[in-house]
N, C-alpha and C positions, 0 to 999 in steps of 0.2 A: 515370416508368414505364419508359422505354426508354433509360436512360443507357448501357447496355452494348451497344447495337447497333453494327455496324460503321459507321464514319464514311463519309459520301458526300454530295456535293452534289445527288444525283439523287433523284427521287421513288421511293419504295418502297412496296409493299403488304405489310402484316403479316397473314399468316394467323393465326388464333387459336392454331394449334399452335406458332407461332414467336414467343412473347411472353415477356418477362421482367417484365411487369406482374403485381403480386400473386403473386410468385414461388412462395411455398409452396403456393398453391392451384393455379395453372395451369401450373406447370412439370411436368416429367415427360413432356414431348413434345419430340422432337428433341434434338440437342446444343445446349447453351445457353451461358451466360456463366460457368458453374462446373461442376465435376464433379458428376454425379448418381449415385444408386445404381440399378443395373439393376432393383431391386425396385420402383421407383416409376415407371419408364418404362411407357408404354402408353396414350398419349392419342391422338395424331394418326396414324391408320393411313392410309398412302398407298394410293391406288386407281389413279391414272393411270399408264400405262406410256408416256405421250407427253409428260409434263411433269415436269421436274426441280424439286422443291420444295427450295429452299435451307434451311439451318439458320437463316440470318438472315432476310432479307425477299425478296419477289419483286420483280424490277426489270422495267422496261418498255423497249420498243424505242426506241432513240435516247437514252435516259436522261432525256429532257425531254418527257414525254407530254402530250398535250392531247386528252382524250377520256373516254369513259365505260366503266366496268367493270361488267358485270352480275354480281350476287352473290345467291346463294340459300342459305338455311339451311333444311333440311327433313329430316324423318325418312325413312329409306330402309331397305330390307332388306339393304344391302350387307354388314353385319357379322354377319348371322345365323350362329349356330354349329350350328344344327340346324333341321329343318323346322318344329318347333313353338316356335322362339325368337321371342318377340314383343317383345323389349327395344327401346328407342329407340336408333337409330344416327344421331345428328345429323350430317348430311353437308353439306359445303361444295361447291357447284356454281358454276362461273363461266361467263360468256359474254363473250368478248373477240373482237377482229377476227380473230385467228389461232389461237384455241384455245377450245373449248367443251366442257363436261362436268364430271363429278365429279372433285374433286382429292383429298379425304381425308374420313374420318369419324372421330368420336370414339368410341373403344371403350367399351362398357358398363363394363368393368373400371375405367376411369379415374374415372368418377363413383362407382362402388361403393367403391373404395379410399379415397376422400376423404370419403364421406358415410355409407355403410352400415355403421355400427358398432353397430347394434342390430337384433334380428330384425324389428322393425317399421319400420326406416328405409326411406325412399323417396327415391331419387336421380333425377337426370335420365335415368337408363337405364330407369326404370319407365314402361311405356306409359300409365299414368294421368297422367303429367306432360306438359304442353304449354306452348308459349310463348304467353303472353297478349297481349303487345304488344312493340314494339321502340322503342328510343330512338336518335335520331340527333343528332349534334352536329358543329359546326364551331367549333373553339376553338383558342386559342393566344395567345401574347404576342409583341409586337414588341420586340426589343432596341434599345437606343439608348445612345450615349455622351453624357454630359452634362458641362457645365462652367458655372461661375458667374462672372459679372463685373458689377460695378456694381449689385448687388442684383437681377440678373436671371439666370434660368437658360436655357441654350441646350441644344438637343438635335440630334443627328444620328442618324436612325433607320437601321435596316437596310433593305435593298432587298427588296421582296416584290411579288408580283403576283397578279392574279386573271384567269382565262381569260375571254374574251368569247364569248358564244353566237353561233351563226349564226341567221339569220332562221328563224322557225318559228311554229307555232300558239301557243306559250307563251313565246317568247323573241325577243330582238333583240340587235344588237351591243352595246347598252348594258345588258345583263343578264349575270349569271354564275350558271348553275344548278349547284348542288352535288349534289343528289340528285333523282332523278326515277324514275317508273315503278314505284312500290311495289305489291306484291300480297300478299295474305294467303290462306291456305288453311284451310278449316274441316274438312277431312278428311285422312286419311292417304293422299292420292292417289298419292304416289310408291311407297308400300309395295305397293299393288295394281298400279300401272302397270309396275313393274320386275320383278315376280315371274316373269312368263312368260319374259322374256329370261334371267334369272339361273338359273331352274330348268330351262330348255329344254323346258317343257311348255306346252300350250295352243295356240291357233291361231298359225300361223307369222306372220301379219300383226301379232300383238300382241307379237312378240319384237323389234321394231325401235325405233329412236329416233324415228321418225315417230310411232309410237303413243304413246311417252312424251311427246313434245311436244304432241300433241293432248290428252292427259289433263291436262297442265299448264295449257294454255290454257282448257280447259273448267272446271277446278276453281278457278281463281284468282278472287278478288274484289278490288275496290278498297277499301282501308281508309278510315276517316273522315280527312279532311285537316284538321289543326289549324292555325289561323292563328297566325303568329308575332306578337310584340309590334310595334306600329306605330312608325314613326320610324326614324331612322338608327341602325344598330347601333354600339355602342361597342366599342373595342378597347383592350386594356391595353398600355401602353408602360412598359417597365421602366427604372428609373434605375440605371445601372451603379455609381454611387457609394454610394447609400443602400440598395441591394437592396430597393427598394420599387417600387410601380407606381401610375400614375394612369390613369384611363380617359379616352380622348379619342375624339371622334366626328368628326374633321375630315379623314378620308381620302377623302371623296367616295363612300362606300359605304353603301347603305341597304337596306331591304327592298323588293322588287318583288312582294310577294305579291298575287295576284289569285285569288279563290276559284274562279271559273269556269275560268280557265286551269289552275290547280293541279289541279283535279279531272279535267280533260281529260287531263292528263299523269300521272294516278295519283299525286297528291300531290307536286308539285315544290317544292323549296326553292330559291328564286331571290333573288339580290341585285341591286340596281341599281348601275350605275356612272355616275359623272358626269365625263366627260372634261374638262369645263371647270374642274374643281377644280384648284387650284394644286399639290396634292400628287400628282396622278395624271399619268402620261405614257402615252398609249395608242397602240398600233398595231393592225393588223387582228386579231391573235391575242389580245392581252391588254392589260391596264392595269397599269402598274407604279407603285409608290409608293416614293419615297425623298425624305425631306424634312429641311430644317433647321426647327426649331421654336424658339419663344421663349415662356417662361412655364412654368406647370405646377409651381410649388412646392407645389401641393396640388390636390385635386380641385375646390376653389373657384376655382382660377386655371388653367383649362385652357390648354394651349399652343396657339399659333396658328402657321401656316406663314409663314415669312419667306424671302426670297430669299437665295441664297448671298452676295450683295454686302452684305446687312445684318448678316452675322455678323462681329463684331470680329476683326481679323487674329490677335490673340493666342489667341482661342478656336479659330479655324480651325486654327491651328498645333497646338493640343492634340489636336484631332480627327484631324489628319493623322498624329500620332505613334501614336495608339491603333490597335489592330487586334483584331478578334475572333479568339479563339484556337480552333484546331480541336479537336474532341472526340477525345481519345486514351484513352478509358476501356476500349477493348477492341481488342486487336490480333488477335483471333481465336484466342487460346490454347486455348480449350475448345470451339471449333467443329470439332474433329477434329484428329488422329485421336481416337477415343473414349478417355476416361480409363480407368484400370485398373478402377475401380468400375463402368464402363459396358460394358466389353469383352464380358461374357458375353452381352449382348443383341445384339452385332454379330458373333458368331463363326460365322455360317452363311451367308456370301454364296454365291450360285450359282457365282461365279467370283472369283478373287483379282485379276483385271484391274481396275485403276483407270482410269476415264475422267475427263477433266478438260476444263474450258472456263473462259473468263473472261467476266464480265457487263458490262453498260453502266456499272455502278458501279465497275469495275476490281477486282472481287473474283474470285479464282480459286476454283473449286469442284471438288472431286474426289468421284466417286461410284462405287459398285459396284452391280451388279444382284443383287437378292435375289428368290428365289421369294416370292410374295406372303405365304404363311403363315410364312416364315422371317424376315420383316423385324423389326427391333428392337421396333417398337411392338406386336407381337403376342406377344412372349415371355411377358409376365405373363398375357395373356389365356389362353394354353394352360396355363401353370403353375397357374392357378386351377381348372382342371377336373380331375376325378379321373383318375388314370393307370390306369384299368381298362378301356380301350378307348374311353371317352368322349372323351378328349383326341385320340386319333388319328382317330376318326370325325369330330370337329369340324374338324380340319385338312383332311381329305379333302373334306368337304362345302364348306368355304369356298373351297378352292383351285379346285374344279371350277366354282363359280359365277363367280369372277373371270375364269377363262379364257373362259367364255362371254361375259362382258361385253366383254373385249378383242377377241374374234373378231367380235362384232356391231358394235363401233365401227369396226373395219377394213372390214367389209362395207358399213356405212352411210356410210363416209367422214365420220363426225361422231360426237361424243359429246354434242351439244347437247341440253339438256332444256327450255330456256325461251327466251323472247325478250322484248323490251320490249313491254308491253301496248299502248302507243300506236304501235308499229311503229318499225323502225330509222330510217326517213326523218324521223320526227317528233322524234327525239332532238335536243337543242340542240347536239350535236357528234357526230363519228364515234365508233365504239367504239375503245378503246385497244388496242394490240397488246402482248402479252407479249414480253419480251426474247427474241429468236430463239435466243440461247445456251442458253435453258432448254427449248427444244422439241426433243424427241428422237425418233429412230427406233430401236426396240429392236434389238440385235444379233441376228444369225442364231442361232436356237435359243432366244432369249428373247422371242419375239414375243407370246406369250400367257401370262398368269399370273405375270409378273415385273414388278418395280417398281424404279426407281432410288432409291438411298438415299445422300444426301450424307454423306460421312465426313470431309470436309475443307473448310474455307473460310477464306481469309485475304485481306486487302486487298493486292493487287498481287504476292503471292508464290505462284508455281506450286508445287504439291505435288511433292516429290522422287520420290514413288512413282508419278507419273502414267505410265501405259503407253500410252494412246491419247488424243489430243486430238480433241475433237468441237466443231464450230461455233465454233472459235477463229479468228474473222475480224477483221481490222483490226489496227491497231498494238497491240503487246503493252503491257500496263500496266508502267510503269517503277517498280521497287521504291522504297520510301522510302529516303532516305539513311541510312547507318549512324548509330545513335544517335537516330533520329527519335522513337521511343516514349519515350526517356528524357529528351528535351529538353522541359522543362516551363516554359520562359520564352520570351517573345517577344524580338525584336531590341532592343526598348526596355527590356528587363529586367522586364516585367510577368509575374508568376507566373500560369501557366495553371491555373485551378481545375478544368479538365476533363481533366487529364492522367491517364495510366493508373494504375490502382490498384497498390499494392504486391503482390508475388507472393502469391497465395492470399487476398488481402483484397478485400472488396466491401461495399457497403452491405447490411446484413442486414435483410431484410424478413420479420419473423417474425410469424406469427399464433399466437394462443393456442388451446388446445384448446376452451376455452369461457370465457365471460365471468366465471364464478364462480371457477374455479381459477387462471386466467391461466397454466396450465401450458403447457410447450412443445407445439407442434403436431407430434406425433411419429409421423405415420402411417407405414405402414399399420396394423399390429397385427391384431386380429381383424376379419374382414370377413364380412358377410352379403350376398354378391353376388346380383344379380338372376339367378335360375336360368332357363336357356333352356328354358322350358316347365314346365307343371305348376303346382301351387299355391305361391305365394310364402310361404305360412305354413309350408312345410316346407323353407325354405332351409337349406342345410348350411353352417355357418360354417367358415372355415379361417384359419389363422394365418400371417401374413407378418411377418418380423422388422421391428421399428421401426428407425429410423435408428441409435439408440444400440446396437442389437444386431447390426448388420450391418457387417462390415469387409471380409470376403474375398469376391471375386466368384466366380461359378461357373467351374470350369475349362473351357477350350475344348472343344467337342464333337469327339470323335475319329471320329464317323461321317461318311461322305462324303455330300454332298447328292445328290439324284437328278439324272440327266442332264437337260439342258434339254428334251428331247423327252418326258420322262415326264409323263403326265397321269393322276393318280390317279382312280379311279372313286369317285363319291360314295357314301358309306355312312352314311346318317343314323343318329345314335346312338339307342339305345333311350330313349324319353321317360321322365322321372322319374314317380313315382306321381302320378296325377291327384288333383284335389281331392275326387273322389267315392270314392276308394279309402280303405280303412282306413289311417290314418297309421302309417308305420313307426316303430320305436323311434328315439328321438332319437340320431343318431350323434354320436360325439365329433368335435371339430373336426379338419379335415385338418391334417397336420403338414408344415411347410415342408421341402423337400429339405435334407438335412444339409450338402451342400457350401457352402450359403450362410450357415450359422450360424457364430457367433463361437466360437472355441476356448474351452474351459472356463477360467474365471477362476482365477488362483492363489488359494490359501486366504488369508483375511484374517488380519492379525496378531492376536495375542491382545489382548483389550481391556484398557485401563488405566483407572485411576480417572478419572471424568469431569472432574475439575478440571485434569487435564493435557491441554490442548488446544492445537492449532496452527491459527492462522487469520491469514494474512498475504498478502492480495491484493497482488500486486506486478507491475505491467505491464512492468517492465523485464526480469523473468525469465519471466513468463507473459503473452505478448501476446494470449492468447485468453480474457481475462476476460469474464464475463457474456455468453457466447454459447450458454447453455443446454446445454453439453456439458462434463462433468467431465473435466479433462485432467491431473490431478496424479498419476496412477498408483496411487491408493489404492482402497479398496473402492468399487465402483460406477463406477469410471472408464471412460471410453471410450478415452482415449489416455493415454500417459505422457510428455507432452512439456513438462510444467511441474514445478518442484520441488514436493515433497509439502507440502500446506498452503498453496500460493500461489494457489489458484483457489477461494477460499471462496465467491465469488459463485455458482459452479455446483456445488461439491462439499459446501459447508457446512464447519463446523469439523471438524478432524481430531484423532483421538486421537494423542498423542505417546508415544514417539518414532516417526518415520516408518518404515514398512516399506520393504523394497527396492522400487525402481521396477519396475513391470511392463514388459513389452516388447511392447505391442500398439499400433500396429504397430512392428516393429523399427526402430531408428534406422538411418540411412544409414551405411555404413562410413566410418571415418575415413580420411584419406589413407594411401596404401599405405606399409607399413613398408619398411625396406631390403630389398634383394633376398634371397630365401630361399637356403638352401644348395642346391647344384646338384642334389641328389637329391630335393628337395621338389617335388612336382608341383603344378600349378595347373589349375583347371577351365577348359575352353574351351567357350563357349556360342554357339549360333546367333545371328547378328545380328538375326534377326527370327523370331518364333515360327512353327514349322512350315514354314520355307522352305529348310532345308538338306538336302542329300542325305546328309550325314554325321551321325552321332549325336554329341551333346554328351558329353564325357568328361574324364577326368583326362589331362593332357599333361605330358610331360617338359619342363623349362625350356629345353632346347636345341632343341625343335621350333620351327618357324616358322609363325606364324599372324597373322591380321589384327589391327589395333589400332583400338579406339575408346576415347575417354576420357570421364570424368565429373568434374564439379565440383560441390561443395556450395554454391558461391557463383556468382553470375551472371558470365558471361563474354560480352562483346559478340559477337553473331553466332552464339552457341551456342543449341541448342534445349532447351526444357523441355516434355516431353510431358504432364505432369500434376502434380498436387499432391504425389504420392508419388515423383516422379522428380527426379533432379538435372539440371543442365544438361549436355548431351552434344554430341559432335561427332566427325567422322571425319577432317576435313582442315583446316578453318578454324582458324588459330592453332597448327597442329601441323606446319607445314612441308610440307603436302600429305598425300596418302594414304600409308598404310603397309600394304603387302600381305603381306609375309613378314618377320616380326620374331620374334626369340627373346623369352622372358619378360623378361629384363633390358633388352633394347632397347625393348620395349613400355612398361615402367615408366619408362624414361628419356624416351621421347617424351611421355608424359602429364605427368611431372614438369616437363619444360621448358615445357609449355603452362600450368603453374600448376594442374594437375589431377591425377587419379589414374586407375588402372584401375577400370573399373566392376565392380560385384559381379555374381555369378551371377543373383541375384534381379532386379537392375535390367535385365539383358539379357533374362531370361525374361519380364519385364513389358513388354517392347518399348519401354523408355525411349530406346533408341538407334536404333530403326528409322528408316529414311528420312533418316539424316544424311549420306548420300553414299558415294562410292567403290565402290559396288556391294557393300558388305559385308553387306547383308541376307541373303545366301545363303552367308556364310562363317562359320567358327568363329572367335570373338573371345576373346582373352585376358581373364581376369577376375582379380579380387583374391583369390578364394577359394583358399586353399592346402589341400592334402590333410592331414587331421589326422595 
């Protein structure tokens, strides 16, 4: 599920918004492990102005936590688009030692765009939908190196540990509690409890977090506690040679379930620990297991723990040579800056200032502050509303409510909504603390109605665009050595199966549209969204381009965001016709804004006799076979990156002879030709979009401008901003920075580096931004010559 998360030895918490599991369904939230389309973003809407939510996972204080995190998933009115909006806004609320309150909610648009493809569809946004039960699990496999000698198999397991509880009503030092304090709610308590605070109406005493906490405690009930299977739990141990597993129950860990104690703790899931077991080594905080085993050639021959002295020297030498390989599946390439296809959703920060910090897991994070309604996850929410005043009214309504929430959190000095039903003191351990690097104080002017949005995350590498460091305390993370991500073998020569994927490649997790057709899952398409008020039988459909129809992102907004102090007045939109009114004529589906639609396809070639066909799947010339996207440039193609007729698995057989290849998207320019005649001008473009005081223009070759270079092939140390960008640099491998060079000098600098001048489009797409030398605000030479 999570093979593309950033590597770290520390415990991390995955918010549902930051997951790569079941990608085609649950993606569309945050920046992920591959470029997305702006038209599918819109899941995890950030609520807190005090907690920075990374694009990867949330880390904890010290990096090695031992405590409990309170977690609530409940319906709230935080996402209401108008006063009569009754849609479900499933909200994540947490309770930690140093932070409490709502973190994010899932927009109704997220569920609608993935489920509501029929006028009668009902998604998780519909108020008729509830959560009937929860499932919890603690699962995993233990890795081990194996070796055979004399007809016997030997194992050396990984090291792992279980925390020890403190003394309490339902715990002891020889137990380890995984889950505790469950509650369920039979009413929409949070919808009623929060409305006075968000709307600013009703008794003043009901607009506080104390009132919310009281309603939470009054409304919760204990669910039925189910007893786990009796006996010692089994754990899977993987054989590194055979890629198979055996189940073993010899680690000294079993079930400590007691019905009375479990019910007193609101359904606790507790394991027993046996410190006398040879596989366990316990101190006051935890019991750790790391063992040599013998046996286990099958489930009928379970392995047993043996001492290190009982392992033959030859076997021990094999174990000493072996080493577990670090995961190198993701160096953070797509965790920011946003890719070209994502940029339209990120183009309205309240300020261009980038703040940055580094976490306990040694990851640098860069973020910008966004007005709540301008954050990327709400872009599609507002695009789905009619632009007849309804959209702006919804923006004003939502912004005003979040500002009230932030003001009340400051006044109450808390955002907490709930607490353990058995009380903090009865927890088997203290509450855990969120990584202090992620706890923020909003800058002056952004105190209310603004949220931090992570636009960069990399292991150990600070963002070049960082303007202000925040909470950056302690030793700086040391960057990995040069070539780290390309080194896929261990010192002993063993190939690392977890090495980073080739550029642009990843494990494709594709869902079909339905079991009958097995057609690609190609959302969004036509959507019948849950309408904010009125009869759902009158839902107005609207069309959003599916993935194969969308290539060009929306141009950046030219309008300036309102100043930080601006507080729009709430203007509730006019409600749609009620169910008692005569139904209006069925309107046509809304049309998606034209800037996001694909340019007209070139005319198809004249048909030839059906017997003259071309079908030659060839992975050597078309590396994108069988990916549900036609790439050969012919009729119905999405891309023209493969020879005509060489992608039959996606395009079908082609009529011969081939037509000219289409140019969507245009190929990257080839290396620069020899220097043009002296009179031929070249275009100079800003090093970063909207950052230059001068306008981009045609320049005489004798003028002096800054230099940045591009390469169509990988160069160590150079940056690749996205799948449509080349590798770029401003100084590394170029003999340092080049501030004032003529055209011929600039071409020579890039050629000496084994590269070329970048094209105008590559610079306009921000492929080179943040590559150093302060050139983001300078005009850069391009390879585009005046016709």
